[in-house]
PAZAPA-4460 file (N, C-alpha, C; in steps of 0.05 Angstrom, whole numbers, plus 32768, in hexadecimal, padded with zeros to 4 digits):
% residues 350
    n_x    n_y    n_z   ca_x   ca_y   ca_z    c_x    c_y    c_z   seq   type   mol
   8602   8985   8326   8608   8974   830F   860F   8986   82F8     1      X     A
   8626   8982   82ED   862F   8993   82D7   8621   898D   82BD     2      X     A
   861A   89A1   82AE   860C   899D   8294   8621   8992   8280     3      X     A
   861A   897D   8271   862C   8971   825D   8629   8980   8243     4      X     A
   863F   898B   8239   863E   8999   8220   863E   8985   8209     5      X     A
   862F   8989   81F4   862F   8978   81DD   8642   8984   81C8     6      X     A
   8658   8977   81C3   866D   8980   81B1   8666   8978   8194     7      X     A
   8673   8985   8182   8670   897E   8166   868B   8976   815A     8      X     A
   868B   8964   8146   86A4   895C   8139   869F   8957   811C     9      X     A
   86B4   8958   810D   86B1   8953   80F0   86C0   893A   80E9    10      X     A
   86B7   892D   80D4   86C5   8915   80CA   86B8   88FC   80D3    11      X     A
   86C1   88F0   80E9   86B8   88D6   80F2   869D   88D8   80FF    12      X     A
   868A   88CB   80F2   866E   88CC   80FD   866C   88BD   8117    13      X     A
   867F   88AC   811D   867E   889D   8137   8683   88B0   814F    14      X     A
   868D   88C7   8149   8693   88DA   815F   867D   88EE   8163    15      X     A
   8666   88E8   8159   864F   88FA   815D   864A   88FC   817B    16      X     A
   864B   8914   8185   864A   8919   81A2   862F   8910   81AF    17      X     A
   8619   8914   81A1   85FF   890B   81AC   85FF   88ED   81B0    18      X     A
   860A   88DF   819C   860A   88C2   819D   861D   88B8   81B3    19      X     A
   8634   88C5   81B5   8648   88BD   81C9   863D   88C2   81E5    20      X     A
   8632   88D9   81EA   8627   88E0   8204   8610   88CD   820C    21      X     A
   85FF   88C7   81F9   85EA   88B4   81FE   85F4   8899   8207    22      X     A
   8608   888F   81F7   8613   8874   81FE   8621   8874   8219    23      X     A
   8631   8889   821E   863F   888B   8238   862B   888C   824F    24      X     A
   8618   889D   824D   8604   88A1   8263   85F6   8887   8269    25      X     A
   85ED   8878   8254   85DE   885F   8258   85F0   884A   8265    26      X     A
   8609   8848   825B   861B   8834   8265   8623   883A   8283    27      X     A
   8629   8853   8288   8630   885A   82A4   8619   8855   82B7    28      X     A
   8601   885C   82AE   85E9   8858   82BF   85E4   883A   82C3    29      X     A
   85E7   882B   82AE   85E2   880E   82B0   85F6   8800   82C3    30      X     A
   860E   880A   82C4   8623   87FE   82D5   8627   880D   82EF    31      X     A
   8615   8821   82F4   8616   8831   830D   8632   883C   8312    32      X     A
   863D   884A   82FE   8658   8854   82FF   8659   8872   8303    33      X     A
   8643   887F   8307   8643   889C   830B   8639   88AA   82F2    34      X     A
   863D   88C4   82F2   8634   88D4   82DB   864C   88E3   82CE    35      X     A
   8648   88EB   82B5   865E   88F9   82A6   8660   8915   82B0    36      X     A
   8678   891D   82B8   867D   8938   82C1   868C   8948   82AB    37      X     A
   869D   893B   829C   86AB   8947   8286   86B5   8931   8273    38      X     A
   86B8   8937   8259   86C1   8922   8247   86CD   892F   822E    39      X     A
   86DC   891F   821F   86E8   8927   8206   86F3   8910   81F7    40      X     A
   86F9   8915   81DD   8705   8900   81CC   871E   890A   81C0    41      X     A
   8734   88FC   81C4   874E   8904   81BB   8756   88F3   81A2    42      X     A
   875F   8901   818D   8768   88F4   8175   8786   88F0   8176    43      X     A
   878E   88D6   817B   87AB   88D1   817D   87BA   88D5   8163    44      X     A
   87AD   88D1   814D   87BA   88D4   8133   87C0   88F1   812D    45      X     A
   87AC   8902   8132   87AF   891F   812D   87BB   892E   8145    46      X     A
   87BE   891F   815C   87C8   892B   8175   87B9   8944   817D    47      X     A
   879F   8941   817C   878E   8958   8184   8773   894D   818D    48      X     A
   8765   895D   819B   874A   8956   81A4   8736   8959   818D    49      X     A
   8727   8944   8189   8710   8947   8177   86F8   8953   8186    50      X     A
   86F6   894B   819F   86E3   8957   81B1   86F3   895E   81CB    51      X     A
   86F6   8976   81D1   8708   897E   81E8   86F8   8980   8202    52      X     A
   8703   8974   8217   86F5   8977   8231   86F6   8993   823C    53      X     A
   86E5   899A   824E   86E5   89B5   825A   86FE   89B9   826B    54      X     A
   8707   89A5   827A   871E   89A7   828B   8730   898E   8286    55      X     A
   8743   8991   8274   8754   897B   826C   8764   896F   8283    56      X     A
   876D   8981   8295   877F   8978   82AB   8770   8967   82BF    57      X     A
   8756   8968   82C0   8747   8959   82D4   873B   893F   82CA    58      X     A
   8743   8937   82B1   8739   891E   82A6   8743   8906   82B7    59      X     A
   8731   88F3   82BC   8737   88DC   82CD   873D   88C3   82BD    60      X     A
   872F   88BF   82A8   8731   88A6   8299   8737   88AB   827B    61      X     A
   8748   889A   8270   8750   889C   8254   874C   8880   8248    62      X     A
   8737   887E   8236   872F   8864   822C   8731   8863   820E    63      X     A
   8741   8850   8203   8743   884D   81E6   8728   8846   81D9    64      X     A
   8723   8852   81C2   870A   884D   81B3   8710   883E   8199    65      X     A
   86FD   882E   8190   86FE   8821   8176   8718   8811   8172    66      X     A
   871F   8802   8186   8738   87F2   8186   8738   87DC   8171    67      X     A
   8720   87D5   8166   871F   87C1   8151   871C   87CC   8135    68      X     A
   871F   87E7   8134   871E   87F4   811A   8735   87EA   8108    69      X     A
   872E   87E3   80EF   8743   87D7   80DD   8757   87EC   80D4    70      X     A
   874C   8804   80CE   875E   8818   80C3   876F   8826   80D9    71      X     A
   8762   8830   80ED   8770   883F   8102   8767   8835   811E    72      X     A
   8770   881E   8126   8768   8813   8140   8774   8825   8157    73      X     A
   8762   882B   816A   876B   883B   8181   8773   8857   817B    74      X     A
   8768   8862   8165   8770   887E   815D   8765   8892   8172    75      X     A
   874D   888D   817C   8740   88A0   818D   8741   8896   81AB    76      X     A
   8743   88A9   81BD   8742   88A3   81DA   872A   88B3   81E5    77      X     A
   8719   88A5   81F4   8703   88B2   8202   870E   88BA   821E    78      X     A
   870C   88D3   8224   8715   88DD   823E   86FD   88E6   824F    79      X     A
   86FD   88DC   8267   86E5   88E0   8278   86ED   88EB   8294    80      X     A
   86DB   88FB   829F   86DB   8902   82BB   86BF   88FD   82C6    81      X     A
   86BC   88EB   82D9   86A2   88E3   82E3   869C   88F0   82FE    82      X     A
   8683   88F5   8303   8679   88FF   831D   8672   88E7   832E    83      X     A
   8686   88DE   833E   8683   88C5   834E   867F   88CA   836C    84      X     A
   867E   88E3   8374   867C   88E9   8391   8664   88DC   839D    85      X     A
   864D   88E1   8391   8634   88D6   839C   8635   88B8   839C    86      X     A
   8640   88AC   8386   8642   888F   8384   8654   8884   839A    87      X     A
   866B   8891   839E   867D   8888   83B3   8670   8889   83CF    88      X     A
   8662   889F   83D4   8655   88A2   83EE   863F   888C   83F1    89      X     A
   8631   8887   83DC   861D   8871   83DE   862A   8856   83E4    90      X     A
   8641   8852   83D9   864F   8839   83DC   865A   8836   83F9    91      X     A
   8664   884C   8403   8673   884A   841D   8662   8851   8435    92      X     A
   864A   885C   8430   8639   8864   8447   8633   884C   8459    93      X     A
   862C   8836   844E   8626   881F   845E   863E   8816   846E    94      X     A
   8655   8816   8461   866E   880E   846F   8675   8821   8486    95      X     A
   8670   883B   8480   8676   884F   8495   8664   884B   84AD    96      X     A
   864A   8847   84A8   8637   8843   84BE   863E   8829   84CD    97      X     A
   8644   8814   84BE   864B   87FB   84CB   8664   87FE   84DB    98      X     A
   8678   880D   84D1   8690   8812   84E0   868B   8822   84F9    99      X     A
   867A   8836   84F8   8674   8846   850F   8666   8835   8525   100      X     A
   8653   8824   851B   8646   8812   852E   865A   87FF   853B   101      X     A
   866C   87F5   852B   8681   87E3   8536   8693   87F1   854A   102      X     A
   869B   880A   8543   86AB   8819   8556   869C   881F   8570   103      X     A
   8683   8825   856D   8672   882A   8585   8671   8812   8596   104      X     A
   866C   87FA   858A   866B   87E1   8599   8685   87DB   85A7   105      X     A
   869B   87DE   8598   86B6   87D9   85A3   86BC   87ED   85BA   106      X     A
   86B5   8806   85B7   86B9   881A   85CC   86A9   8814   85E5   107      X     A
   8690   880B   85E0   867F   8804   85F7   868A   87EC   8606   108      X     A
   8692   87D8   85F7   869D   87C0   8604   86B7   87C7   8613   109      X     A
   86C7   87D9   8607   86E0   87E1   8614   86DB   87F0   862D   110      X     A
   86C7   8803   862C   86C0   8813   8644   86B5   8801   8659   111      X     A
   86A4   87EE   8651   8699   87DB   8665   86AF   87CA   8672   112      X     A
   86C2   87C1   8661   86D8   87B1   866B   86E9   87C0   867F   113      X     A
   86EF   87D9   8679   86FE   87EA   868B   86EF   87EE   86A5   114      X     A
   86D5   87F4   86A3   86C5   87F8   86BB   86C4   87DE   86CC   115      X     A
   86C2   87C7   86BE   86C1   87AE   86CD   86DC   87A9   86DB   116      X     A
   86F2   87AF   86CD   870C   87AB   86D9   870F   87BD   86F2   117      X     A
   8707   87D6   86EF   8709   87E8   8706   86F8   87DF   871D   118      X     A
   86E0   87D5   8716   86CE   87CB   872B   86DA   87B3   8739   119      X     A
   86E5   87A0   872A   86F1   8788   8735   8709   8790   8746   120      X     A
   8718   87A4   873D   872F   87AD   874D   8726   87B9   8767   121      X     A
   8710   87C8   8766   8706   87D4   877E   86FC   87BE   8791   122      X     A
   86EE   87AA   8786   86E4   8794   8797   86FB   8785   87A4   123      X     A
   8710   8781   8794   8727   8773   879E   8734   8783   87B5   124      X     A
   8736   879D   87B1   8742   87AE   87C6   8730   87AE   87DF   125      X     A
   8716   87AF   87DB   8703   87AE   87F2   8706   8794   8801   126      X     A
   8708   877E   87F1   870B   8764   87FD   8725   8762   880E   127      X     A
   873B   876D   8802   8754   876C   8810   8753   877D   882A   128      X     A
   8747   8795   8828   8744   87A6   883F   8733   8798   8855   129      X     A
   871D   878C   884C   870C   877E   885F   871A   8768   886E   130      X     A
   8729   8758   885F   8738   8742   886C   874C   874D   8880   131      X     A
   875A   8762   8878   876E   876E   888A   8760   8779   88A3   132      X     A
   874A   8787   889F   873B   8792   88B5   8731   877C   88C8   133      X     A
   8725   8768   88BB   871A   8752   88CB   872F   8744   88DB   134      X     A
   8747   873F   88CF   875D   8733   88DD   8765   8743   88F5   135      X     A
   8766   875E   88F1   876E   8770   8907   8759   8770   891D   136      X     A
   8740   8773   8915   872A   8774   8928   8727   875B   8939   137      X     A
   872B   8744   892C   8729   872A   893B   8742   8724   894B   138      X     A
   8759   872E   8942   8772   8728   894F   8773   8734   896B   139      X     A
   8769   874C   896E   876A   875A   8988   875B   874C   899E   140      X     A
   8741   8745   899A   8733   8737   89AF   873E   871B   89B3   141      X     A
   8746   870E   899E   8752   86F3   89A1   876C   86F4   89B2   142      X     A
   877B   8709   89AE   8794   870C   89BE   878D   8710   89DB   143      X     A
   8778   8720   89E0   876F   8725   89FC   8765   870C   8A09   144      X     A
   8756   86FC   89FA   874C   86E2   8A05   8763   86CF   8A0B   145      X     A
   8776   86CE   89F8   878D   86BD   89FC   879D   86C5   8A14   146      X     A
   87A1   86DF   8A18   87B0   86E9   8A2F   87A2   86E3   8A49   147      X     A
   8788   86E7   8A49   8778   86E1   8A61   8779   86C3   8A68   148      X     A
   8777   86B2   8A53   8778   8695   8A58   8793   868D   8A62   149      X     A
   87A8   8698   8A56   87C4   8691   8A60   87C8   869A   8A7D   150      X     A
   87BC   86B1   8A84   87BF   86BA   8A9F   87B1   86A8   8AB3   151      X     A
   879A   869D   8AAB   878B   868A   8ABC   879B   8670   8AC0   152      X     A
   87A9   8668   8AAB   87B7   864F   8AAC   87D4   8651   8AB5   153      X     A
   87DE   866A   8AB9   87F9   866D   8AC1   87FE   8662   8ADD   154      X     A
   8812   8651   8AE1   8816   8645   8AFB   881E   8658   8B11   155      X     A
   8829   866F   8B0B   8832   8682   8B1F   881C   8696   8B26   156      X     A
   8805   8693   8B1A   87F0   86A6   8B1F   87DF   869D   8B37   157      X     A
   87DD   86AE   8B4A   87CE   86A8   8B62   87B0   86AD   8B5D   158      X     A
   87A2   8698   8B57   8786   869B   8B4F   8773   869C   8B67   159      X     A
   8762   86AF   8B66   874B   86B0   8B79   8732   86B7   8B6A   160      X     A
   871C   86B8   8B77   8703   86BC   8B68   8702   86D6   8B59   161      X     A
   870B   86EB   8B66   870A   8705   8B58   871D   8706   8B40   162      X     A
   8734   86F9   8B41   8747   86F8   8B2B   873B   86E8   8B14   163      X     A
   872F   86D0   8B1B   8722   86BF   8B07   870C   86CF   8AF9   164      X     A
   86FB   86DC   8B09   86E5   86EB   8AFE   86EF   8701   8AEB   165      X     A
   8705   870E   8AF3   8711   8723   8AE2   8718   8718   8AC7   166      X     A
   8728   8702   8AC7   8731   86F7   8AAD   871A   86EB   8A9D   167      X     A
   8707   86DE   8AAB   86F0   86D3   8A9D   86DF   86EA   8A91   168      X     A
   86DD   8700   8AA0   86CF   8717   8A95   86DB   8722   8A7C   169      X     A
   86F6   8723   8A7C   8705   872C   8A64   86FF   871A   8A4C   170      X     A
   8700   86FF   8A52   86FA   86EC   8A3C   86DE   86EF   8A31   171      X     A
   86CA   86F2   8A43   86AF   86F5   8A3B   86AA   870F   8A2B   172      X     A
   86B8   8725   8A35   86B5   873E   8A27   86C0   873D   8A0B   173      X     A
   86D8   8731   8A08   86E4   872F   89ED   86D4   871C   89DB   174      X     A
   86C9   8707   89E7   86B9   86F5   89D8   86A0   8703   89CD   175      X     A
   8694   8714   89DE   867D   8723   89D5   8684   8735   89BE   176      X     A
   869B   8742   89BF   86A4   8753   89A9   86A7   8743   898F   177      X     A
   86B2   872B   8991   86B5   871A   8979   869A   8713   896E   178      X     A
   8688   870B   8980   866D   8704   8977   865F   871B   8969   179      X     A
   8662   8733   8974   8655   874B   8968   8660   8750   894C   180      X     A
   867B   874D   8949   8686   8752   892F   867C   873E   891A   181      X     A
   867B   8724   8922   8671   870F   8910   8653   8714   890A   182      X     A
   8643   871B   891E   8627   871F   891A   8622   8737   8907   183      X     A
   8633   874C   890A   8630   8763   88F9   8634   875C   88DC   184      X     A
   8649   874C   88D7   864F   8744   88BB   8638   8733   88B0   185      X     A
   862E   8720   88C0   8618   870F   88B7   85FF   871E   88B3   186      X     A
   85F9   8732   88C4   85E1   8742   88C2   85E1   8753   88A8   187      X     A
   85F8   875F   88A2   85FA   876F   8889   85F6   875D   8871   188      X     A
   8603   8745   8872   85FF   8732   885B   85E2   872A   8858   189      X     A
   85D4   8725   886F   85B8   871E   886E   85A7   8735   8864   190      X     A
   85AD   874D   886D   859D   8764   8864   85A1   8769   8846   191      X     A
   85B9   8765   883C   85BE   8768   881F   85AE   8754   880F   192      X     A
   85AA   873C   881A   859B   8728   880C   857D   8729   8813   193      X     A
   8576   873D   8823   855A   8741   882B   854F   8728   883A   194      X     A
   8561   871C   8849   855A   8703   8857   8556   8707   8875   195      X     A
   855B   8720   887F   8558   8725   889B   853E   8734   88A1   196      X     A
   852E   8728   88B1   8514   8734   88B8   8518   8746   88D1   197      X     A
   850F   875F   88CF   8511   8772   88E5   84F5   877A   88EE   198      X     A
   84EC   876E   8904   84D1   8776   890E   84D2   8793   8919   199      X     A
   84BC   87A1   8914   84BB   87BE   891C   84A5   87C1   8931   200      X     A
   84AB   87D1   8945   8498   87D7   895A   849E   87F3   8965   201      X     A
   848F   87FB   8978   8493   8816   8984   84AC   8815   8996   202      X     A
   84BE   8828   8991   84D7   8829   89A1   84DB   8845   89AC   203      X     A
   84E2   8846   89C6   84E7   885F   89D3   8503   8869   89C9   204      X     A
   8503   887E   89BA   851C   8887   89AD   8531   8890   89C1   205      X     A
   8528   889E   89D5   853B   88A8   89EA   8548   8891   89F8   206      X     A
   8538   887C   89FF   8543   8864   8A0C   8557   8856   89FA   207      X     A
   8552   8855   89E0   8564   8847   89CE   857F   8856   89CD   208      X     A
   857E   8870   89CD   8597   8880   89CD   85A6   887C   89E8   209      X     A
   8598   887D   89FE   85A4   887A   8A18   85B1   885E   8A1B   210      X     A
   85A3   884A   8A11   85AE   882F   8A12   85C7   882C   8A01   211      X     A
   85C8   8839   89EA   85DF   8839   89D9   85F7   8846   89E7   212      X     A
   85F2   885D   89F4   8607   886B   8A02   8611   885A   8A19   213      X     A
   85FF   884C   8A27   8607   883B   8A3D   8619   8824   8A34   214      X     A
   8612   8818   8A1D   8622   8802   8A12   863E   880B   8A0B   215      X     A
   8641   8824   8A04   865B   882F   89FC   8669   883E   8A13   216      X     A
   865F   883A   8A2B   866A   8849   8A42   8688   8846   8A45   217      X     A
   8692   882D   8A43   86AF   8829   8A47   86BF   8835   8A30   218      X     A
   86B5   8832   8A18   86C2   883E   8A00   86C2   885C   8A02   219      X     A
   86AC   8868   8A0A   86AA   8885   8A0D   86BD   888F   8A22   220      X     A
   86BF   8880   8A38   86D1   8888   8A4E   86EE   8886   8A45   221      X     A
   86F5   8870   8A36   8710   886C   8A2D   8719   8882   8A1A   222      X     A
   8707   888A   8A08   870E   889F   89F4   8709   88BB   89FF   223      X     A
   8700   88BD   8A18   86FB   88D7   8A24   86E8   88E8   8A13   224      X     A
   86D3   88DA   8A0A   86C0   88E8   89F9   86AA   88F5   8A09   225      X     A
   869E   890A   89FE   8687   8917   8A0B   866E   8913   89FA   226      X     A
   865A   8907   8A07   8641   8902   89F9   862C   8915   8A04   227      X     A
   8620   8925   89F2   860B   8938   89FB   85F0   892E   89F0   228      X     A
   85DE   8927   8A03   85C4   891D   89FB   85B0   8922   8A10   229      X     A
   8599   892B   8A08   8582   892E   8A1A   856C   891C   8A11   230      X     A
   8561   890D   8A24   854C   88F9   8A1D   8533   8905   8A13   231      X     A
   8522   88F5   8A07   8508   88FE   89FC   84F4   88E7   89FF   232      X     A
   84DB   88EE   89FF   84C6   88DA   8A01   84BA   88D1   89E7   233      X     A
   84C7   88D8   89D1   84BD   88D0   89B7   84C1   88B3   89B2   234      X     A
   84AD   88A7   89A5   84AE   888B   899D   84AF   8889   897E   235      X     A
   84BE   8876   8974   84BF   8872   8957   84B9   8855   8950   236      X     A
   84B1   8850   8937   84AD   8835   892E   84C7   882A   8924   237      X     A
   84D3   8817   8933   84ED   880D   892C   84F2   87F2   893A   238      X     A
   850A   87E8   8937   8512   87D0   8945   8527   87D8   895A   239      X     A
   8521   87D4   8973   8532   87DE   8989   854F   87D5   8987   240      X     A
   8552   87BB   8981   856D   87AF   8981   857E   87BC   896A   241      X     A
   8573   87BC   8952   8582   87C7   893C   8585   87E5   893D   242      X     A
   8571   87F3   8947   8573   8810   894A   858A   8817   895D   243      X     A
   858B   8808   8973   85A1   880D   8986   85BC   8808   897A   244      X     A
   85BE   87F3   896A   85D8   87ED   895D   85E0   8804   894A   245      X     A
   85CC   880F   893C   85D1   8825   8929   85DC   883D   8939   246      X     A
   85CF   8843   894F   85D8   885A   895F   85F4   8856   896A   247      X     A
   85FA   883D   8972   8615   8836   897C   8629   883B   8966   248      X     A
   8622   8832   894E   8634   8836   8937   863A   8853   8932   249      X     A
   8625   8864   8933   8629   8880   892D   863A   888E   8943   250      X     A
   8635   8886   895C   8645   8892   8971   8662   8889   896F   251      X     A
   8666   886F   8969   8681   8865   8966   8690   8873   8950   252      X     A
   8682   8877   8939   868E   8885   8923   8696   88A1   892A   253      X     A
   8684   88AF   8939   8689   88CA   8941   86A2   88CC   8953   254      X     A
   86A6   88B8   8964   86BE   88B7   8975   86D7   88B0   8965   255      X     A
   86D4   889C   8954   86EB   8892   8944   86F7   88A9   8934   256      X     A
   86E6   88B8   8926   86EF   88CC   8913   86F1   88E8   891F   257      X     A
   86F4   88E9   8939   86F9   8902   8947   8715   8902   8952   258      X     A
   871E   8919   895A   8739   891A   8967   8737   8913   8984   259      X     A
   8748   8920   8994   8748   891C   89B1   872E   8927   89BD   260      X     A
   8725   8919   89D2   870D   8921   89E0   86F6   8927   89CD   261      X     A
   86EC   8913   89C0   86D6   8917   89AC   86BC   8921   89BA   262      X     A
   86AD   8930   89AB   8694   893B   89B5   867E   8933   89A2   263      X     A
   866A   8924   89AC   8654   891A   899C   863A   8926   89A6   264      X     A
   862B   8933   8994   8611   893E   899B   85FB   892D   898F   265      X     A
   85E8   8925   899F   85D1   8915   8996   85B8   8924   899B   266      X     A
   85A8   8928   8986   858F   8938   8989   8578   8928   897D   267      X     A
   8561   892C   8988   8548   891F   897E   8534   8936   8979   268      X     A
   8529   8936   8961   8515   894A   895B   84FE   893D   894B   269      X     A
   84E9   894C   8948   84D1   8942   893B   84C9   8954   8924   270      X     A
   84C3   8948   890D   84BC   8959   88F5   84AA   8948   88E3   271      X     A
   8492   8953   88DD   847F   8946   88CB   847A   8929   88D2   272      X     A
   8473   8924   88EB   846C   8909   88F4   8484   88F5   88F2   273      X     A
   849C   8900   88F1   84B4   88EF   88F0   84C8   88F9   8905   274      X     A
   84D7   88E6   8910   84EB   88ED   8924   8506   88EE   8917   275      X     A
   8515   8903   891E   8530   8906   8913   8544   8902   892A   276      X     A
   8555   88EE   8927   856B   88E9   893A   8585   88F2   892D   277      X     A
   8592   8905   8939   85AA   8911   892E   85C2   890A   8940   278      X     A
   85D7   88FF   8934   85EF   88F9   8943   8605   8909   8935   279      X     A
   8610   891D   8943   8623   8930   8937   863E   892F   8946   280      X     A
   8654   892D   8937   866E   892D   8943   867D   8946   8939   281      X     A
   8695   894A   8944   86A6   8960   893C   86C1   8955   8932   282      X     A
   86BF   893F   8922   86D6   8931   8919   86E1   893C   88FF   283      X     A
   86EE   892A   88F0   86FD   8932   88D7   86EA   8938   88C0   284      X     A
   86D2   892F   88C2   86BF   8935   88AC   86C4   8924   8893   285      X     A
   86B3   8928   887F   86B5   8919   8866   86B1   892B   884E   286      X     A
   86BD   8924   8838   86B8   8933   881F   869E   8928   8812   287      X     A
   8695   8936   87FD   867C   892D   87EF   8680   8911   87E4   288      X     A
   8698   890C   87D9   869D   88F2   87CD   869D   88DC   87E3   289      X     A
   86A8   88E2   87FA   86A8   88CF   8810   868C   88C9   881A   290      X     A
   867B   88DE   881A   865F   88DB   8823   8650   88C8   8811   291      X     A
   8655   88CA   87F6   8647   88B9   87E3   864F   889B   87E7   292      X     A
   8667   8896   87F1   8671   887B   87F5   866D   8871   8811   293      X     A
   8665   8882   8823   8665   887B   8840   8653   8864   8846   294      X     A
   863E   8860   8837   862B   884A   883D   8632   8830   882E   295      X     A
   8649   8830   8820   8651   8817   8812   865E   8804   8827   296      X     A
   865A   87EA   8821   8666   87D6   8833   8685   87D9   8834   297      X     A
   8690   87D7   884B   86AD   87D6   8850   86BB   87F1   884B   298      X     A
   86AB   8806   8845   86B8   8820   8840   86BE   882E   885A   299      X     A
   86D7   8838   885D   86DF   8848   8874   86EC   8862   886A   300      X     A
   86E6   8877   8878   86F0   8891   886F   870E   8893   886E   301      X     A
   871B   8889   8883   8738   888B   8883   8744   8874   8873   302      X     A
   8759   887A   8864   8767   8866   8854   8784   8867   885C   303      X     A
   8795   8859   884C   87B1   8858   8853   87B6   8841   8866   304      X     A
   87BB   8848   887F   87BE   8833   8893   87A3   8826   8899   305      X     A
   87A1   880D   8893   8786   87FF   8895   877C   87FE   88B2   306      X     A
   878E   8802   88C5   8785   87FE   88E1   8785   8817   88F1   307      X     A
   8787   882E   88E3   8787   8847   88F2   876B   884D   88FD   308      X     A
   8757   8841   88F1   873C   8842   88FB   8730   8826   88FC   309      X     A
   8727   881E   8913   871D   8802   8916   8702   87FF   8909   310      X     A
   86FC   87E6   8903   86E1   87E0   88F7   86E3   87D4   88DB   311      X     A
   86CD   87C8   88D3   86CC   87BB   88B9   86C2   87CE   88A3   312      X     A
   86B8   87E5   88AB   86AB   87F7   8897   868F   87EE   8891   313      X     A
   8683   87E0   88A4   8667   87D7   88A0   8653   87E7   88AF   314      X     A
   865C   87FA   88C1   864A   8808   88D2   8634   8818   88C4   315      X     A
   863C   8829   88B2   8629   883A   88A3   8619   8829   888F   316      X     A
   8626   8815   8883   8617   8804   8871   8601   87F5   887F   317      X     A
   8608   87EA   8897   85F5   87DD   88A8   85DE   87F0   88B0   318      X     A
   85E6   8808   88B8   85D3   881C   88C2   85BF   8823   88AC   319      X     A
   85C8   8827   8894   85B6   882E   887D   85A3   8817   8878   320      X     A
   85AD   87FE   8876   859C   87E7   8871   8587   87E4   8886   321      X     A
   858F   87E7   889F   857C   87E2   88B6   8567   87F8   88B6   322      X     A
   8570   8811   88B4   855D   8827   88B6   8548   8826   889F   323      X     A
   8551   881F   8887   853F   881C   8870   852C   8805   8875   324      X     A
   8535   87F0   8882   8523   87D9   8889   850D   87E3   889C   325      X     A
   8513   87F7   88AC   8500   8802   88BF   84F0   8819   88B3   326      X     A
   84F0   881B   8898   84E2   8830   888A   84EB   884C   8891   327      X     A
   8504   884F   8897   8510   8869   889D   8526   8870   8889   328      X     A
   8535   8884   888F   854B   888D   887E   8561   8898   888F   329      X     A
   8579   8898   8883   8591   88A2   8891   85A1   88B2   887C   330      X     A
   85AB   88C9   8884   85BB   88D9   8872   85D2   88E5   8882   331      X     A
   85E7   88ED   8873   85FF   88F9   887F   8602   8916   8875   332      X     A
   860A   8927   8887   8612   8942   8880   862D   8947   888B   333      X     A
   8640   8950   887A   865B   8952   8883   866C   8963   8870   334      X     A
   8682   896D   887A   8696   897A   886A   86B1   8975   8878   335      X     A
   86C6   8977   8868   86E1   8971   8873   86E7   8985   888A   336      X     A
   86EF   8979   88A1   86F7   8989   88B8   86E1   8994   88C9   337      X     A
   86C8   898F   88C1   86B1   899A   88D0   869F   8985   88DC   338      X     A
   86A9   896D   88DF   8699   8958   88EB   8684   894D   88D9   339      X     A
   8675   8939   88E4   8660   892B   88D4   8646   892A   88E4   340      X     A
   8630   892E   88D6   8616   892D   88E2   8606   8917   88D5   341      X     A
   85FE   8903   88E5   85ED   88ED   88DB   85D1   88F1   88E4   342      X     A
   85BE   88F1   88D1   85A2   88F6   88D7   8591   88DE   88D0   343      X     A
   8584   88D2   88E4   8572   88BB   88E1   8556   88C6   88E2   344      X     A
   8545   88BE   88CF   8529   88C5   88CF   8518   88AC   88D1   345      X     A
   8508   88AB   88E6   84F6   8894   88EA   84D9   889E   88EF   346      X     A
   84C7   888D   88E8   84AA   8894   88EB   84A3   8893   8909   347      X     A
   8496   88A8   8912   848E   88AA   892E   8476   8897   8934   348      X     A
   8477   888B   894B   8461   887A   8954   844A   888C   895C   349      X     A
   8433   8889   8950   841C   889A   8956   8413   8896   8972   350      X     A
***
C-alpha cells in the first residue's frame, strides 16, 4: 500500500490536503471503492496543478469540484488513481469459484455421457455379434436335422432299420447340440442373477477330465487333436456336471484357437490343500488386453469374420461363474503366439 503524501496549497482553503484526503478516504471506505493510490487537484483557470499527482500519466479518474460555486464553478478537477486490485479480486473470487465448479460439473457430465455412449455402443455391438453367432450356431444343426428328415421322407430312399437309425441318430445328435447351446445361455443368465444353485460334493478330478475327453472324442478325432493327460486319484469339492462342462469348454477353446493338429496338455497338481487343474494349448495365444476381457459375456478372441470361430463367447464367462460358485478360482496365462494356459484351483476333499 503506497503512502499518501500530504500536499500543501496556497489560496483556497477548500484545497487543504489533510481535509481532502480525510474526506476521500472516508467516502471511498464507506462505498467500498478501494483506497487512494495517487491524487491531485488541477486548476483549470490557471492551467496548472494546485496539488500535483506523483504520476500524472497514470491518473484514472478526473472529477470536477465545486460545480455549484457562484464565482468559478468547476474551476478545479480532482484527479484520482485508486488501488482497486484487492477490491476486484474480492468481487470476482466468488464468481471464479462458481465458474470453476460449473465447469467441473459440465466436464463430469460430458465425460459420463461419452462413457455411457461408448458403453451403449459396445453393448449394441455385443448384442449384434451374439445374434449373428446364435443364428449361425443354430442354423447348422437345424440344417442337419432338416436334411436327415428330408432323407427319411424321400420317396426314392430305400429305408431299412439301419438307415432309419442312422438318420434318427443324426437328428438326436443335432437336437442335443441345440439343447446344450440353449441350456448354456440360460445357465449363464441364471448364474448372473445368482438364481442357479450348484450343489457341491466330492468329485474325482481325474474321472471328470476323462469324461470330458470322452464326450469330445468325435470332435477331437475330427480336428486331429492330441490330448495329453494322465489320471490322478485326487478328489475335489465341486459339482461333477458343471466341472465337466468347464473342462469341455477349456479343451474346445484350446482346439479352436490352435492351428492344424492341436496339442492340448492337461495336468493335475496339488498345492497348499488345493488342486490345480491346468489346461494348456499351443494356439494363437492372447494379449494382456484380451486376457482382461476373456471372462466377459460374449467375448471372443478372434474378430472380423464373426464365424471364423464357433461359439457364443460364453465358455470362459460360464467357467468363471461356475468355478467361483464352487469356491474356486480360474485364471489365464498367455501371450501372443505362445498358446494359453488355463489354471483352475479347487479345494481338495480331505
